[in-house]
Steps between C-alpha positions, in 0.01 A plus 500: 500500500122440487294703259236713672165451330276739687563849641293616802407850611329573829267798491575768761275767653596758236404265218165382628217604273712460187378245245677171437598630153652818648709298751619263225585780253639766739648303793606180326605668170299268275454633142162521334594224258614262777189589705278374218696179473493440876126565510436238231721242675378568856837634591376766747371399842371685806531293813547193275176564308447632150358855537322754288756758393275790605456360851625739774761353732525518884808541711655162559381350167771302320516557126684226313628517141636210301837620378630168356275287280651159439267415211571830325874464547497145362315614189748787444799274542390295199622794293830531691680165533805457723843551341647182347818535707579673824712815533583579860326831576625744762192571713539832678165504679185280518181493699137388439440786261822586314833373391801717396765341284841615384438442130818392323618665177372325190172373649166623359244595765196335339412296185440697178442184296294189572807277465717707736539317833838632623390826655508620861132423540551142380786461741281623788226249408766223516644648827160479674405170336802334659362613836162342419332834428293615204552876482442723195760786502377844396752762381470831677768670285752376245873507434651479153652163416856627539433709814568324832369565849200533724164407354174482693259214427152458653387149609122565441278731298407674832866564586552619142230763514641629833852533360376645170322769701827581679679531164229727357512720807880526479545327835759250380853640481713324235872568512744412218870527442638534147822550317468771235749608237697815556523746790166643609510885508279532813541310824124447523187587311161408364411396143130577433456416134196310355558166336322323211562205272756557219297470176812377313585220741233305686716404798639852554363801682588862460455843660207670329277799593191282438620216715396392851638688801828354625707633792842370600714629789871431510804556720861441386685270740838492313625605161796543266531611140398156368209392721275607790334300780150635559235437767151529350147531637185491284174686547349319204559163342503531122651231281877550467466828696845513650667380176312764283554786740868451534547462126306828461748664742784379289611235749357166389538204730819293473428185301169628363560475133130554414542855632854560367683409819865383487547138604809537727502123546124470576262293285197659666410845635675568825182568699402345838188556711666491838214596737124500546344702787127496591258463786345155497133557412380239749748493793598869455861397559753727321702277271840596361618209283844506340657284227877470474660624177599240242862400540606615158357850555640515853850413382480757223404774755780395734761498230400819307432718801752349747219414740604172680208310655247740343156473665184696423 
């Protein structure tokens, strides 16, 4: 797959009279910060020539924006070396702009220390390097180390700003499935409780009236007196949101000892991001990308709820 380095936009009759800057900002979704960088590096062209940003365009003009800067990517990659050994990644989707991976349990999304080179981003650098490509991955959202499933990664700063906008607008639907302790009282519901850092434990979060807004929707798929299988959708993406909200409800996640969950044979929280849904910001294709549930979690569901060949 060849990386696309320039994105073109042909001005139509309705757009004539707009300025180059207006076309780039409004029609090509370039942020103000990226606009400044592109202007300095001659990354905006009109009919293959460097324009004044306030120039008015005519119908038929071709506006070109550099969306992949090899030099900039190489400089950024100095700070993100490839992983020292390869872990076979399950690639769920990939094009010139994005890659969606089924992140395995136990893998950190990105480095949090300078000497940490075994994260998902390091693995992606290695994955592309073996194809002869120098691509700097940009995280659009994160998953906790022990949470598995779909994670969206941008392949350029331009793609990242497009996806980040979708996230902020609430246009990316993120679906999870979790095992929680006990039988849920309601078959479905919404947990709208603000979340903030726990002052007593740096790594923990808690429900607190002065916290940030956090909204979690859930639907019970199966339950017994010991455990419930729950389908979850997020309106917001706070750190540990699902884990905190279900502990607050009195049903902490199975295996989540940080939030008082019973292990039930799990060494990690039984939480899997099984689906991402969004309209591709460039092609406008509606994408529904699913990640199969980890085998251990799948076997547990089939055994506890007598659901042979369970599929989401």
